[in-house]
ZADRENPA-187934 format. One record per residue (C-alpha): x, y, z; residue number from 1. Coordinates in nm, 2 decimals, padded with zeros to 4 digits. Each point is the difference from the previous one (the first is absolute). Example, Ala and Ser with C-alpha at 12.3 -4.5 7.8 and 13.67 -1.06 7.14 Angstrom:
BEGIN
01.23_-00.45_00.78_1
00.14_00.34_-00.07_2
END
This chain:
BEGIN
00.00_00.00_00.00_1
00.29_00.24_-00.06_2
-00.19_00.23_-00.24_3
-00.30_00.01_00.24_4
00.20_00.23_00.23_5
-00.08_00.28_-00.25_6
-00.36_-00.01_00.10_7
00.07_00.17_00.33_8
00.22_00.31_00.06_9
00.27_-00.21_00.16_10
00.29_00.16_-00.18_11
-00.10_00.35_00.13_12
-00.05_00.17_-00.33_13
-00.08_00.37_00.02_14
-00.36_00.09_-00.06_15
-00.08_00.24_-00.28_16
-00.28_00.18_00.19_17
-00.08_00.10_00.35_18
-00.26_-00.21_00.18_19
-00.34_00.16_00.05_20
-00.26_-00.18_00.20_21
-00.29_-00.13_-00.20_22
-00.35_-00.04_00.14_23
-00.04_-00.31_00.21_24
-00.18_-00.28_-00.18_25
-00.19_-00.30_00.14_26
-00.14_-00.28_-00.21_27
-00.37_-00.10_00.02_28
-00.15_-00.28_-00.21_29
-00.36_-00.09_-00.04_30
-00.17_-00.25_-00.24_31
-00.36_00.04_-00.12_32
-00.19_-00.15_-00.29_33
-00.14_00.33_-00.13_34
00.32_00.21_-00.03_35
00.08_00.14_-00.35_36
00.34_-00.09_-00.13_37
00.18_00.33_-00.04_38
00.37_-00.11_00.00_39
00.14_-00.32_-00.12_40
00.32_-00.17_00.12_41
00.33_00.12_-00.13_42
-00.01_00.04_-00.38_43
00.37_-00.07_-00.05_44
00.03_-00.38_00.02_45
00.34_-00.15_-00.05_46
00.06_-00.35_-00.13_47
00.03_-00.24_00.29_48
00.33_-00.17_00.03_49
00.00_-00.38_00.06_50
-00.36_-00.01_-00.10_51
-00.13_-00.35_-00.08_52
00.05_-00.06_-00.37_53
-00.34_-00.17_-00.03_54
-00.24_00.12_00.28_55
-00.26_-00.26_00.09_56
-00.36_00.11_-00.06_57
-00.17_00.00_00.35_58
-00.37_00.02_00.05_59
-00.12_00.29_00.21_60
-00.17_-00.09_00.33_61
-00.38_00.04_00.02_62
-00.01_00.29_00.24_63
-00.12_00.35_-00.04_64
00.26_00.21_-00.19_65
-00.18_00.33_00.00_66
00.26_00.15_00.23_67
00.10_00.36_-00.07_68
00.26_00.15_00.22_69
00.02_00.36_00.12_70
00.33_00.13_00.14_71
00.00_00.33_00.19_72
00.31_00.18_00.12_73
-00.04_00.24_00.30_74
00.27_00.22_00.14_75
00.05_-00.05_00.38_76
00.25_00.11_00.27_77
00.04_00.34_-00.16_78
00.17_00.19_00.28_79
00.38_00.00_00.06_80
-00.05_-00.15_00.35_81
-00.21_-00.29_-00.12_82
00.25_-00.15_-00.24_83
00.34_-00.17_00.05_84
00.29_00.24_00.05_85
00.18_-00.10_-00.32_86
-00.10_-00.13_-00.34_87
00.09_-00.36_-00.06_88
-00.01_-00.29_-00.25_89
00.07_-00.37_00.02_90
-00.16_-00.03_00.35_91
-00.21_-00.31_00.11_92
-00.34_00.02_00.17_93
-00.27_-00.22_00.14_94
-00.35_00.02_00.13_95
-00.02_00.00_00.38_96
-00.22_-00.24_00.20_97
-00.36_00.09_00.07_98
00.08_00.06_00.37_99
00.26_00.27_-00.08_100
-00.12_00.36_00.01_101
00.17_00.08_-00.33_102
-00.05_-00.14_-00.35_103
00.34_-00.06_-00.15_104
00.37_00.01_00.07_105
00.29_00.09_-00.23_106
00.36_-00.09_00.06_107
00.34_00.11_-00.15_108
00.04_00.13_-00.35_109
00.23_00.25_-00.18_110
-00.06_00.35_00.13_111
00.07_00.32_-00.19_112
00.06_00.34_00.18_113
00.06_00.33_-00.18_114
00.20_00.28_00.16_115
-00.21_00.26_00.18_116
00.22_00.29_-00.12_117
-00.01_00.11_-00.36_118
00.30_-00.12_-00.21_119
00.11_00.06_-00.35_120
00.00_-00.38_-00.07_121
-00.19_-00.17_00.28_122
00.09_-00.36_00.06_123
-00.23_-00.23_00.20_124
00.13_-00.22_00.28_125
-00.11_-00.36_-00.06_126
00.05_-00.28_00.24_127
-00.16_-00.33_00.12_128
-00.19_00.01_00.33_129
-00.16_-00.22_00.26_130
-00.28_00.23_00.10_131
-00.35_-00.13_00.07_132
-00.32_00.19_-00.06_133
-00.36_-00.10_00.06_134
-00.30_00.14_-00.19_135
-00.35_00.07_00.11_136
-00.27_00.07_-00.26_137
-00.23_00.19_00.24_138
-00.03_00.38_00.01_139
00.16_00.06_-00.34_140
00.28_-00.25_00.04_141
00.32_00.03_00.21_142
00.34_-00.16_00.03_143
00.15_-00.06_00.35_144
00.37_-00.05_00.07_145
00.07_-00.31_00.19_146
00.25_00.02_00.29_147
00.17_-00.34_00.06_148
00.03_-00.12_00.35_149
00.30_00.15_00.18_150
00.29_-00.25_00.01_151
-00.15_-00.22_-00.27_152
00.23_-00.11_-00.28_153
-00.10_00.15_-00.34_154
00.06_-00.15_-00.34_155
00.24_00.18_-00.23_156
-00.14_00.24_-00.26_157
-00.14_-00.16_-00.32_158
-00.23_00.01_-00.29_159
-00.17_-00.26_-00.24_160
-00.07_-00.21_00.31_161
-00.33_-00.18_00.08_162
-00.21_00.01_00.31_163
-00.30_-00.21_00.11_164
-00.21_00.00_00.32_165
00.04_-00.33_00.20_166
-00.22_00.00_00.31_167
00.07_00.31_00.20_168
00.33_00.06_-00.18_169
00.12_00.15_-00.33_170
00.27_-00.23_-00.16_171
00.26_00.18_-00.21_172
00.20_-00.21_-00.25_173
00.33_00.08_-00.18_174
00.04_00.30_-00.23_175
00.28_00.22_-00.13_176
00.21_00.26_00.17_177
00.16_00.21_-00.27_178
00.19_00.20_00.27_179
00.21_-00.31_00.07_180
00.07_-00.04_-00.38_181
00.09_00.37_-00.03_182
00.25_-00.05_00.29_183
00.18_-00.26_-00.21_184
-00.17_-00.29_00.16_185
00.04_00.12_00.35_186
-00.27_00.12_00.24_187
00.20_00.30_00.11_188
00.34_00.11_00.13_189
00.17_-00.28_00.19_190
-00.27_-00.26_-00.08_191
00.09_-00.36_-00.06_192
-00.04_-00.09_-00.37_193
-00.13_-00.34_00.10_194
-00.26_00.13_00.24_195
-00.37_00.02_-00.06_196
00.01_00.38_-00.01_197
00.27_-00.01_-00.27_198
-00.22_-00.18_-00.26_199
-00.21_00.20_-00.24_200
-00.23_-00.29_-00.08_201
-00.16_-00.14_00.31_202
-00.13_-00.34_00.13_203
-00.13_00.09_00.34_204
-00.35_-00.05_00.15_205
-00.13_00.24_00.27_206
-00.32_00.02_00.20_207
-00.15_00.33_00.12_208
-00.25_-00.03_00.29_209
-00.29_00.21_-00.10_210
-00.10_00.08_00.36_211
00.33_00.10_00.15_212
00.19_00.07_-00.33_213
00.30_-00.20_00.11_214
00.21_-00.19_-00.25_215
00.15_-00.34_00.02_216
00.21_-00.19_-00.25_217
-00.12_-00.34_-00.10_218
00.23_-00.30_-00.05_219
-00.12_-00.20_-00.30_220
00.05_-00.37_-00.01_221
-00.02_-00.23_-00.30_222
00.15_00.13_-00.32_223
00.23_00.30_00.00_224
-00.17_00.32_-00.08_225
00.16_00.14_-00.31_226
00.09_00.37_-00.03_227
-00.29_00.14_-00.19_228
-00.17_00.33_-00.10_229
-00.26_00.10_-00.25_230
-00.18_-00.32_00.07_231
-00.37_-00.07_00.08_232
-00.16_-00.15_00.31_233
-00.36_-00.07_00.10_234
-00.18_-00.19_00.27_235
-00.16_-00.34_-00.09_236
-00.34_-00.10_00.14_237
00.16_-00.23_00.25_238
00.22_00.28_00.15_239
00.32_-00.09_-00.17_240
00.19_00.27_-00.20_241
00.07_-00.06_-00.37_242
00.31_00.16_-00.15_243
00.07_00.03_-00.37_244
00.34_00.13_-00.11_245
00.20_00.01_-00.33_246
00.15_-00.33_00.10_247
-00.34_-00.18_00.02_248
00.00_-00.19_-00.33_249
-00.10_-00.34_00.11_250
-00.08_00.06_00.37_251
-00.16_00.26_00.23_252
00.12_00.10_00.35_253
-00.24_-00.06_00.29_254
00.07_00.16_00.34_255
-00.20_-00.18_00.27_256
-00.05_00.23_00.31_257
-00.12_-00.29_00.23_258
00.19_-00.31_-00.10_259
00.15_-00.08_00.34_260
-00.33_-00.03_00.19_261
-00.37_-00.04_-00.07_262
-00.15_00.34_-00.04_263
-00.36_00.08_-00.09_264
-00.04_00.18_-00.34_265
-00.28_00.26_-00.03_266
-00.10_00.21_-00.29_267
00.00_00.37_00.03_268
-00.26_00.21_-00.17_269
00.19_00.01_-00.33_270
-00.07_-00.37_-00.03_271
00.36_-00.11_00.02_272
00.16_-00.21_00.28_273
00.21_00.14_00.28_274
00.17_-00.20_00.27_275
-00.20_00.04_00.32_276
00.30_00.06_00.22_277
00.37_00.09_-00.03_278
00.09_-00.24_00.28_279
-00.12_-00.26_00.25_280
-00.07_00.04_00.37_281
00.22_-00.24_00.20_282
-00.11_-00.16_00.33_283
00.18_00.28_00.19_284
-00.20_00.26_-00.19_285
00.30_00.13_-00.20_286
-00.02_00.06_-00.37_287
00.20_-00.26_-00.20_288
00.08_00.15_-00.34_289
-00.06_-00.22_-00.30_290
00.26_-00.05_-00.27_291
-00.14_00.04_-00.35_292
00.10_-00.25_-00.27_293
00.09_00.08_-00.36_294
-00.05_-00.27_-00.26_295
00.05_-00.02_-00.38_296
-00.30_-00.17_-00.15_297
00.00_-00.14_-00.35_298
-00.26_00.13_-00.25_299
-00.08_-00.09_-00.36_300
-00.24_00.08_-00.28_301
-00.35_-00.13_00.02_302
00.04_-00.20_-00.32_303
00.30_-00.18_-00.13_304
00.23_00.24_-00.18_305
-00.13_00.31_00.18_306
00.26_00.22_00.16_307
00.02_00.22_00.30_308
00.02_00.38_-00.02_309
00.34_00.11_-00.14_310
00.25_00.17_00.24_311
-00.11_00.34_00.11_312
00.00_00.26_00.27_313
-00.21_00.31_00.09_314
-00.32_-00.20_-00.08_315
-00.32_-00.05_00.19_316
-00.12_-00.31_00.19_317
-00.36_00.04_00.10_318
-00.24_-00.25_00.18_319
-00.34_00.00_-00.17_320
-00.28_-00.23_-00.09_321
00.11_-00.31_-00.18_322
-00.12_-00.04_-00.36_323
-00.30_-00.23_-00.07_324
00.09_-00.37_-00.03_325
-00.04_00.02_-00.38_326
00.33_00.19_-00.02_327
00.20_-00.30_00.13_328
-00.17_-00.26_-00.21_329
00.18_-00.14_-00.31_330
-00.12_00.14_-00.34_331
-00.29_-00.20_-00.15_332
00.10_-00.28_-00.24_333
-00.05_00.06_-00.38_334
-00.34_-00.08_-00.14_335
00.01_-00.34_-00.16_336
-00.21_-00.13_-00.29_337
-00.22_-00.31_00.06_338
00.24_-00.21_-00.21_339
00.31_00.11_00.20_340
-00.18_-00.05_00.33_341
-00.05_-00.37_-00.08_342
00.38_-00.06_00.01_343
00.13_00.29_00.20_344
-00.03_00.04_00.38_345
00.06_00.31_00.21_346
00.32_-00.03_00.20_347
-00.04_-00.03_00.38_348
00.08_00.31_00.19_349
00.34_00.03_00.15_350
00.05_-00.04_00.37_351
00.07_00.37_00.04_352
-00.32_00.10_-00.18_353
-00.20_-00.26_00.19_354
00.13_00.14_00.33_355
-00.07_00.36_-00.12_356
-00.35_-00.09_-00.10_357
-00.07_-00.18_00.32_358
00.14_00.28_00.21_359
-00.19_00.28_-00.17_360
-00.32_-00.20_00.00_361
00.04_-00.06_00.37_362
00.04_00.36_00.08_363
-00.22_00.17_-00.26_364
-00.27_00.06_00.27_365
-00.30_-00.18_-00.16_366
-00.12_-00.35_-00.04_367
-00.31_-00.22_-00.02_368
00.11_-00.34_00.11_369
-00.27_-00.20_00.17_370
-00.28_00.24_-00.08_371
-00.32_-00.07_-00.19_372
-00.01_00.09_-00.37_373
-00.05_00.38_-00.04_374
00.12_00.09_00.34_375
00.34_00.15_00.04_376
00.19_00.06_00.33_377
00.22_00.31_00.00_378
00.28_00.00_00.25_379
00.10_00.32_00.17_380
00.37_-00.06_00.04_381
00.23_00.30_-00.09_382
00.13_00.02_-00.35_383
00.36_-00.12_-00.05_384
00.28_00.24_-00.01_385
00.27_00.01_-00.27_386
00.31_00.22_-00.05_387
00.03_00.22_-00.30_388
00.34_00.12_-00.14_389
-00.01_00.30_-00.23_390
00.27_00.19_-00.18_391
00.35_00.08_00.13_392
00.34_00.06_-00.14_393
00.24_-00.26_-00.15_394
00.37_00.02_00.05_395
00.01_00.18_-00.34_396
-00.25_00.09_-00.27_397
-00.35_00.14_00.01_398
-00.24_-00.03_00.29_399
-00.24_-00.29_00.03_400
-00.37_00.03_-00.06_401
-00.09_-00.36_00.06_402
-00.25_-00.14_00.26_403
00.05_-00.33_00.18_404
-00.21_-00.19_00.26_405
00.14_-00.24_00.26_406
-00.24_-00.27_00.13_407
00.09_-00.02_00.38_408
-00.15_-00.35_00.04_409
00.19_-00.16_-00.29_410
00.29_00.25_-00.02_411
-00.03_00.03_-00.37_412
00.05_00.31_-00.22_413
-00.22_00.10_-00.29_414
00.06_00.29_-00.23_415
-00.32_00.18_-00.08_416
-00.11_00.15_-00.33_417
-00.27_00.24_00.10_418
-00.26_00.15_-00.23_419
-00.04_00.37_-00.02_420
00.26_00.28_-00.05_421
00.31_-00.08_00.20_422
00.18_00.27_00.19_423
00.35_00.13_-00.08_424
00.27_-00.23_00.12_425
00.17_00.13_00.31_426
00.19_-00.05_00.32_427
00.00_00.17_00.34_428
-00.37_00.04_00.00_429
-00.25_-00.06_00.29_430
-00.26_-00.27_00.00_431
-00.28_-00.12_00.22_432
-00.32_-00.21_-00.01_433
-00.35_00.13_00.06_434
-00.37_-00.10_-00.04_435
-00.18_-00.30_00.16_436
-00.16_-00.27_-00.21_437
-00.37_-00.11_00.01_438
-00.09_-00.23_00.29_439
-00.12_-00.27_-00.25_440
00.37_-00.06_-00.08_441
00.13_00.03_00.36_442
-00.06_00.17_00.33_443
-00.16_00.35_-00.03_444
00.27_00.22_00.15_445
00.19_00.32_-00.02_446
00.25_-00.06_-00.28_447
00.35_00.13_00.05_448
-00.09_00.31_00.20_449
00.05_-00.02_00.38_450
-00.32_-00.03_00.20_451
-00.07_00.11_00.35_452
00.02_-00.34_00.17_453
00.33_-00.16_00.06_454
00.06_-00.37_-00.05_455
-00.28_-00.05_-00.25_456
-00.06_-00.37_-00.07_457
-00.10_00.02_-00.36_458
00.08_00.28_-00.24_459
-00.01_-00.03_-00.38_460
00.33_00.10_-00.17_461
-00.02_00.29_-00.24_462
-00.13_-00.07_-00.35_463
00.17_00.29_-00.18_464
00.37_00.08_-00.03_465
00.09_00.37_00.00_466
00.32_00.14_-00.15_467
00.12_00.36_00.02_468
00.31_00.19_-00.11_469
00.34_-00.15_-00.06_470
00.25_00.08_-00.28_471
00.13_-00.15_-00.33_472
00.29_00.08_-00.24_473
-00.14_00.25_-00.25_474
00.35_-00.02_-00.16_475
00.29_-00.21_00.10_476
00.12_00.12_00.33_477
-00.27_00.27_00.03_478
-00.27_-00.08_00.25_479
-00.35_00.14_-00.04_480
-00.24_00.00_00.30_481
-00.36_-00.10_-00.03_482
-00.31_00.15_00.16_483
-00.27_-00.23_-00.13_484
-00.22_-00.26_00.17_485
-00.07_-00.35_-00.12_486
-00.25_-00.25_00.13_487
00.00_-00.38_-00.07_488
-00.30_-00.23_00.07_489
00.12_-00.33_00.14_490
-00.33_-00.18_-00.07_491
-00.03_00.09_-00.37_492
00.37_00.03_-00.09_493
-00.04_00.35_-00.14_494
00.14_00.35_00.03_495
-00.30_00.22_00.07_496
-00.11_00.35_-00.11_497
-00.03_00.25_00.28_498
-00.11_00.35_00.09_499
00.26_00.22_00.16_500
-00.08_00.33_00.17_501
00.14_00.24_00.26_502
00.35_00.16_00.04_503
00.23_-00.24_-00.18_504
00.34_-00.06_00.15_505
00.32_00.09_-00.20_506
00.16_-00.29_-00.18_507
00.23_-00.19_00.23_508
00.16_-00.32_00.10_509
00.13_-00.15_00.33_510
-00.31_00.13_00.20_511
-00.19_-00.19_00.27_512
-00.36_-00.09_00.00_513
-00.19_-00.17_00.29_514
-00.37_-00.09_00.04_515
-00.21_00.19_00.25_516
-00.32_-00.10_00.18_517
-00.30_-00.05_-00.23_518
-00.29_00.23_-00.03_519
-00.35_-00.05_-00.14_520
-00.11_00.27_-00.25_521
-00.38_00.04_-00.03_522
-00.13_-00.06_-00.35_523
-00.34_-00.10_-00.14_524
00.17_-00.19_-00.28_525
00.09_-00.38_00.01_526
00.35_-00.05_00.12_527
00.27_-00.27_-00.02_528
00.08_-00.15_00.33_529
-00.02_00.18_00.34_530
-00.32_00.05_00.20_531
-00.22_00.10_-00.29_532
00.13_-00.20_-00.29_533
-00.04_-00.34_-00.15_534
00.04_-00.16_00.33_535
-00.37_-00.01_00.03_536
-00.06_00.24_00.28_537
-00.20_00.23_-00.23_538
00.10_00.33_00.15_539
00.14_00.28_-00.22_540
00.35_00.05_00.13_541
00.29_00.02_-00.24_542
00.32_-00.16_00.13_543
00.29_00.24_00.04_544
00.36_-00.11_00.05_545
00.24_00.27_00.12_546
00.38_00.01_-00.03_547
00.26_00.25_00.12_548
00.26_00.08_-00.26_549
00.31_00.19_00.11_550
00.33_00.12_-00.14_551
00.21_-00.14_-00.28_552
00.21_00.19_-00.25_553
00.03_00.12_-00.35_554
00.33_-00.15_-00.10_555
00.29_00.24_00.04_556
-00.23_00.30_00.02_557
-00.18_00.02_00.33_558
-00.12_-00.21_00.29_559
-00.36_00.03_00.13_560
-00.14_00.06_00.35_561
-00.37_-00.01_-00.09_562
-00.27_-00.24_00.11_563
END
C-alpha cells in the first residue's frame, strides 16, 4: 500500500489556501414510497476492475421494490465552542452504547492548525493526535472534549485506525503514526528504534473504559497482530470483530474479545453483537481481564473458481442484511430439448453448493413444513447479517469500484454485479447500513439506527448500504475528492435513485460517519420499514435514519472541521 500514503496529508505538503470553516453538516436519511426521484446516483461510472467476465443472471427477490430514498444534509454544531478545537481527517469513530449520555465518539486523526497571526505565506501545522471527542445531536449538536483519567496510559497518536464498542469499552486497533515515520523511524529524540513508539505502522490493541475514560492495553493471543493501517474492521453478529486488510487474499482476520471465558453476547440497538463484558468477576470480586484472541480464518469464493476481493486498503467493510438465498444458488442449467433430456441428466450439485443451499434455506426466515396445504408458517427470527466490501485503493493503479459480499455462515465471498447506475470508483469514503426490512422476512425492528433500549434481543440489520464521499485519481497522481451519495439495496442487488436536499457538504475523503438514534417522521404516505411502513402496523410514520458526518479533507488543499 505504498501509494496509498498519498491519500492522506502525511508528507506535510503545504496547503494552497487558508482553511475557512464550512457550515456543519449532518446526514439524515428517510425512505418513503411516494418521493419523487430528483437526483440519481453518480453519473460518472468507471469500469469495475476485476469484474466477473460473465456475470450470472440472478432472479430478483419477490419483495416490494418501490423504495425511494431521500437524503437530507443539515448543518449542526455551528458555533466555535461546539466543535473540536482543530480540523482533522483520518480519524476513527463509533456509535456509543444506549446508556451513554452522548451519541458518538471520535478518536485520533491528522489535525491541521493554521497560524493565528497573518503571514505572507501561511503554513499549517499538521500532526497526528490521540484526542477523543464525543458528540451529542441534541440542541443543535455539540462536540465534547474527553479528558482521559489521570495517570492512565494513553495510546500513541495515530490515524487510519479502527474502533468498535465492546461492552462498556471502546476498542482501538492499530493504525499509522506518520510522526514516527517523519522522525526517521523513531518515535522521538532518544527513542529506541525497536520500541512500540518507534514504529510508524502499529499493531497494538487498546480498550477505553467509556465510564471512567481510562485506557488499558490488551495482550492479544493466538496469531501475531500484523502492523496494519488503512484497513477495515466491523463487528460480527456474535460479538467478534472482523478485520480486512490488504493482506487478506484467502483469509480474514477475526479478533475474539471473549475467547478465554464464557461471556454472554448481547445485541446493541444497531443490531450487531457486542461482548457483554470486558472481564469476568472472580470469587474474590476482583475483575480478571480477558485476553482477546486473533485468528486467521480461510475464506473462498462461493462457487468453484470464484475469487476473493483483490488486495486493497482504504475500503469500507459494512455489516448489513444478507442477500436473499437466490443470490447464493448456482445458475440455472441450460434449457434442454425433449430429445436431449432423454439421454442427458442434470449434474448433482457440489457439496459446497448443497451446503450453501441448506444453510440459506435454514436461515431464510420462512417455511411451511408440517402445515396443511395452503397454510404457511412465517418465522420471526432476525434476518441474517453479511459483510459488504466496497471500493478501496490498490497498491498501484486506479481505485476500485467493485462490491463484494461475505457470507458469515459459510465464509464465502461473492462479487456482486448490481443493476442501476454504479457510483464512481473511490477510496477513503464513509459507509453505513440503514433501513429495516419488512417483518414478513424477519423480525420487525429498527434497522441499523440505534434505538433507546440497550441489549435489544432482535434487531433487523439494515437493508440499504449508504456510501458518501471519498476520492479517486482524476489523473495519474492527482486525487479528486467526491461529495456524492450512493445507496445500494441488498435485497434487489441494485444501485438506487435518490432525492438529495439541504446544505450539501464539500467534496471530501477521510471523514467519519456514525449512526445516531432513530426518529420517526410523521407522514400520511405508506413507508418502507419502521413504525408506519410495510411491517403491517398501519400507521403513517416514515422511517428516518440519522448519521453524524464530520471532518475529512480536500487532498492537499484544506482539512474540514464541519459536522
